[in-house]
C-alpha positions in Angstrom: 0.0 0.0 0.0 3.0 2.4 0.7 3.8 2.1 -3.1 0.7 2.8 -4.3 0.4 6.1 -1.9 3.4 7.2 -3.1 2.8 6.7 -6.8 -0.5 8.5 -6.5 1.0 11.4 -4.5 4.1 11.9 -6.7 1.6 11.4 -10.0 -1.0 14.1 -8.8 1.7 16.6 -7.8 3.5 15.9 -11.3 0.3 16.2 -13.0 -0.8 19.7 -11.4 2.5 21.2 -12.0 2.6 20.3 -15.5 -0.9 21.7 -15.8 0.5 25.0 -14.2 3.6 25.0 -16.2 2.0 24.3 -19.4 0.5 27.9 -19.5 4.3 29.5 -19.8 6.1 26.4 -21.1 3.9 24.2 -23.0 6.3 21.4 -23.9 7.9 20.9 -20.7 3.9 21.5 -18.9 2.6 18.9 -21.2 5.4 16.2 -20.8 5.0 16.8 -16.7 1.3 16.2 -17.1 1.7 13.0 -19.2 4.4 11.5 -17.1 2.1 12.3 -13.9 -0.9 10.9 -15.3 1.1 7.5 -16.4 2.1 7.3 -12.6 -1.7 7.8 -11.3 -2.7 5.2 -14.0 0.2 3.0 -13.4 -0.4 3.0 -9.7 -4.0 1.3 -10.1 -1.9 -1.7 -11.4 -0.9 -2.3 -7.8 -4.6 -2.0 -6.3 -5.8 -4.7 -8.2 -6.4 -8.1 -6.1 -5.4 -10.9 -8.5 -6.4 -13.8 -5.9 -9.6 -15.1 -5.4 -10.3 -15.3 -2.0 -13.5 -16.9 -1.8 -13.6 -20.9 -1.4 -15.6 -22.5 -4.2 -18.7 -24.1 -2.5 
């Protein structure tokens, strides 16, 4: 869970910083926004529980 919280926090920070910087430096701000959104989206991979905990009845 610590990895997910770290990736989401850093990703949102980069995304918001990229949005702000894209008003002055378009290419750099857009790149930061894309990297941040990939980090937020990629962190959802770690949230998926692949094991079925229910026992078959």
